[in-house]
Backbone as a printed PyTorch tensor [residue, N CA C, xyz], in Angstrom:
tensor([[[-190.1250,  -86.3320,  -56.5440],
         [-191.2480,  -86.8920,  -55.7980],
         [-192.2390,  -87.5070,  -56.7930]],

        [[-192.6100,  -88.7700,  -56.5950],
         [-193.5650,  -89.3960,  -57.5140],
         [-194.9620,  -88.8100,  -57.3570]],

        [[-195.7600,  -89.0070,  -58.3710],
         [-197.1380,  -88.5220,  -58.3240],
         [-197.9300,  -89.3140,  -57.2910]],

        [[-198.9020,  -88.6460,  -56.6790],
         [-199.7940,  -89.3320,  -55.7450],
         [-200.9020,  -89.9940,  -56.5440]],

        [[-201.4020,  -91.1270,  -56.0570],
         [-202.4830,  -91.8190,  -56.7490],
         [-203.8320,  -91.3770,  -56.2030]],

        [[-204.7850,  -91.2290,  -57.1160],
         [-206.1680,  -90.9630,  -56.7360],
         [-206.8200,  -92.2830,  -56.3490]],

        [[-207.6050,  -92.2650,  -55.2660],
         [-208.3350,  -93.4750,  -54.8660],
         [-209.4090,  -93.7610,  -55.9090]],

        [[-209.3770,  -94.9550,  -56.4890],
         [-210.3200,  -95.3080,  -57.5460],
         [-211.7530,  -95.2880,  -57.0600]],

        [[-211.9700,  -95.6970,  -55.8050],
         [-213.3360,  -95.7060,  -55.2750],
         [-213.8810,  -94.2890,  -55.1580]],

        [[-213.0210,  -93.3330,  -54.8340],
         [-213.4640,  -91.9480,  -54.6710],
         [-213.8010,  -91.3090,  -56.0220]],

        [[-212.9920,  -91.5930,  -57.0390],
         [-213.2480,  -90.9400,  -58.3250],
         [-214.5340,  -91.4460,  -58.9710]],

        [[-214.9640,  -92.6740,  -58.5900],
         [-216.2190,  -93.1960,  -59.1160],
         [-217.4320,  -92.6100,  -58.3980]],

        [[-217.2570,  -92.1650,  -57.1560],
         [-218.3960,  -91.7690,  -56.3190],
         [-218.5820,  -90.2750,  -56.1570]],

        [[-217.5210,  -89.4850,  -56.3510],
         [-217.5920,  -88.0590,  -56.0610],
         [-217.1430,  -87.2400,  -57.2670]],

        [[-217.7080,  -86.0420,  -57.3730],
         [-217.2450,  -85.0880,  -58.3780],
         [-217.1980,  -83.7200,  -57.7120]],

        [[-216.6480,  -82.7470,  -58.4000],
         [-216.4620,  -81.4310,  -57.8120],
         [-217.2300,  -80.3760,  -58.6000]],

        [[-217.7380,  -79.3800,  -57.8670],
         [-218.4130,  -78.2590,  -58.5080],
         [-217.3500,  -77.2800,  -58.9890]],

        [[-217.7650,  -76.2650,  -59.6910],
         [-216.8310,  -75.2680,  -60.1850],
         [-216.1340,  -74.5080,  -59.0760]],

        [[-216.7900,  -74.3780,  -57.9180],
         [-216.2100,  -73.6380,  -56.7960],
         [-215.4110,  -74.5350,  -55.8570]],

        [[-215.3090,  -75.8470,  -56.1810],
         [-214.4840,  -76.7450,  -55.3920],
         [-215.2200,  -77.5410,  -54.3360]],

        [[-216.5340,  -77.4180,  -54.2700],
         [-217.3040,  -78.2250,  -53.3230],
         [-217.4240,  -79.6480,  -53.8620]],

        [[-217.6770,  -80.5900,  -52.9620],
         [-217.7390,  -82.0010,  -53.3510],
         [-219.1940,  -82.4190,  -53.5170]],

        [[-219.4940,  -82.9830,  -54.6850],
         [-220.8510,  -83.4500,  -54.9970],
         [-220.8780,  -84.9690,  -54.8850]],

        [[-221.9540,  -85.5010,  -54.2710],
         [-222.0660,  -86.9480,  -54.0850],
         [-223.5020,  -87.3820,  -54.3160]],

        [[-223.6850,  -88.6750,  -54.5920],
         [-225.0250,  -89.2150,  -54.7150],
         [-225.6980,  -89.2390,  -53.3560]],

        [[-227.0220,  -89.1800,  -53.3470],
         [-227.7800,  -89.2410,  -52.1150],
         [-227.6600,  -90.6330,  -51.5010]],

        [[-227.5780,  -90.6860,  -50.1830],
         [-227.5020,  -91.9580,  -49.4740],
         [-228.9000,  -92.5470,  -49.2870]],

        [[-228.9560,  -93.8290,  -48.9630],
         [-230.2030,  -94.5380,  -48.6220],
         [-231.1870,  -94.6180,  -49.7780]],

        [[-230.6710,  -94.8210,  -50.9890],
         [-231.5640,  -94.8840,  -52.1600],
         [-231.3720,  -96.1760,  -52.9600]],

        [[-230.7250,  -97.1920,  -52.3980],
         [-230.4120,  -98.3760,  -53.1910],
         [-231.5650,  -99.3650,  -53.2490]],

        [[-232.2650,  -99.5470,  -52.1420],
         [-233.3610, -100.5240,  -52.1320],
         [-234.3060, -100.1690,  -50.9900]],

        [[-235.4490, -100.8450,  -50.9420],
         [-236.4080, -100.6390,  -49.8570],
         [-237.2050,  -99.3580,  -49.9810]],

        [[-237.4450,  -98.9040,  -51.2190],
         [-238.1830,  -97.6510,  -51.4030],
         [-239.6390,  -97.7690,  -50.9440]],

        [[-240.1760,  -98.9850,  -50.9180],
         [-241.5770,  -99.1780,  -50.5650],
         [-241.8310,  -98.7360,  -49.1180]],

        [[-240.7960,  -98.8170,  -48.2700],
         [-240.9430,  -98.4340,  -46.8600],
         [-240.8670,  -96.9310,  -46.6620]],

        [[-240.2900,  -96.2320,  -47.5880],
         [-240.0150,  -94.8090,  -47.3940],
         [-241.1910,  -93.9580,  -47.8550]],

        [[-241.2890,  -92.7760,  -47.2700],
         [-242.3740,  -91.8790,  -47.6550],
         [-242.0620,  -91.2720,  -49.0220]],

        [[-243.0990,  -90.8340,  -49.6940],
         [-242.9000,  -90.1900,  -50.9990],
         [-242.0580,  -88.9380,  -50.8540]],

        [[-242.2220,  -88.2220,  -49.7560],
         [-241.4420,  -87.0110,  -49.5130],
         [-239.9580,  -87.3460,  -49.4180]],

        [[-239.6260,  -88.4290,  -48.7110],
         [-238.2360,  -88.8170,  -48.5600],
         [-237.6330,  -89.2130,  -49.9010]],

        [[-238.3770,  -89.9780,  -50.6820],
         [-237.8990,  -90.3980,  -52.0050],
         [-237.6690,  -89.1740,  -52.8950]],

        [[-238.5940,  -88.2370,  -52.8460],
         [-238.5030,  -87.0270,  -53.6610],
         [-237.2850,  -86.1930,  -53.2580]],

        [[-237.0490,  -86.0740,  -51.9600],
         [-235.9380,  -85.2480,  -51.4870],
         [-234.5800,  -85.8870,  -51.7340]],

        [[-234.5450,  -87.1820,  -51.9870],
         [-233.2780,  -87.8680,  -52.2090],
         [-232.9410,  -88.0340,  -53.6780]],

        [[-233.6780,  -87.3860,  -54.5530],
         [-233.3340,  -87.4350,  -55.9760],
         [-232.0390,  -86.6890,  -56.2480]],

        [[-231.3250,  -87.1140,  -57.2600],
         [-230.1580,  -86.3680,  -57.7130],
         [-228.9620,  -86.4870,  -56.7810]],

        [[-228.2470,  -85.3830,  -56.6120],
         [-227.0190,  -85.3740,  -55.8350],
         [-227.1150,  -84.3710,  -54.6980]],

        [[-226.1150,  -84.3810,  -53.8460],
         [-226.0480,  -83.4510,  -52.7190],
         [-224.6180,  -82.9480,  -52.5700]],

        [[-224.4460,  -81.8470,  -51.8600],
         [-223.1290,  -81.2970,  -51.5690],
         [-222.7090,  -81.7980,  -50.1860]],

        [[-221.4910,  -82.3240,  -50.0820],
         [-221.0180,  -82.8550,  -48.8040],
         [-220.6970,  -81.7310,  -47.8210]],

        [[-220.7990,  -82.0590,  -46.5340],
         [-220.4020,  -81.1280,  -45.4800],
         [-218.8820,  -80.9460,  -45.5160]],

        [[-218.4160,  -79.8600,  -44.8860],
         [-216.9930,  -79.5250,  -44.9260],
         [-216.0960,  -80.6520,  -44.4190]],

        [[-216.4880,  -81.2720,  -43.2940],
         [-215.6400,  -82.2980,  -42.6920],
         [-215.5340,  -83.5270,  -43.5880]],

        [[-216.6440,  -83.8960,  -44.2280],
         [-216.6160,  -85.0300,  -45.1450],
         [-215.8610,  -84.6800,  -46.4250]],

        [[-216.0470,  -83.4710,  -46.8960],
         [-215.3870,  -83.0350,  -48.1220],
         [-213.8700,  -83.0330,  -47.9560]],

        [[-213.4090,  -82.7160,  -46.7620],
         [-211.9720,  -82.6830,  -46.4950],
         [-211.3490,  -84.0650,  -46.7150]],

        [[-212.0500,  -85.1170,  -46.2710],
         [-211.5670,  -86.4820,  -46.4690],
         [-211.5180,  -86.8410,  -47.9460]],

        [[-212.5620,  -86.4830,  -48.6730],
         [-212.6280,  -86.8150,  -50.0970],
         [-211.5310,  -86.0950,  -50.8670]],

        [[-211.2550,  -84.8470,  -50.5100],
         [-210.2100,  -84.0960,  -51.2010],
         [-208.8280,  -84.7120,  -50.9730]],

        [[-208.6400,  -85.3560,  -49.8220],
         [-207.3730,  -86.0360,  -49.5570],
         [-207.2230,  -87.2550,  -50.4500]],

        [[-208.3380,  -87.8920,  -50.7970],
         [-208.3140,  -89.0570,  -51.6800],
         [-208.1060,  -88.6790,  -53.1400]],

        [[-208.4140,  -87.4300,  -53.4830],
         [-208.3390,  -86.9910,  -54.8850],
         [-207.4200,  -85.7740,  -54.9890]],

        [[-206.1230,  -85.9870,  -54.9670],
         [-205.1870,  -84.8550,  -54.9060],
         [-205.1660,  -83.9810,  -56.1570]],

        [[-205.5890,  -84.5030,  -57.3150],
         [-205.5150,  -83.7120,  -58.5550],
         [-206.9020,  -83.3800,  -59.0890]],

        [[-207.8510,  -83.1760,  -58.2160],
         [-209.2410,  -82.9250,  -58.5740],
         [-209.4180,  -81.8390,  -59.6020]]])
């Protein structure tokens, strides 16, 4: 059986924690910050852990995580 390929788009956007959870960049942070509240900007710093249903899809894209 040949090796499965990792989706290139997924490996650029997601990483995994030591316990196997999926880490991703915060959404809605690319442009238009002037419209957003300071609280929203502050809360969207850094990364976030994906929900189980979303993480399941990402794990299918990255078989050798």
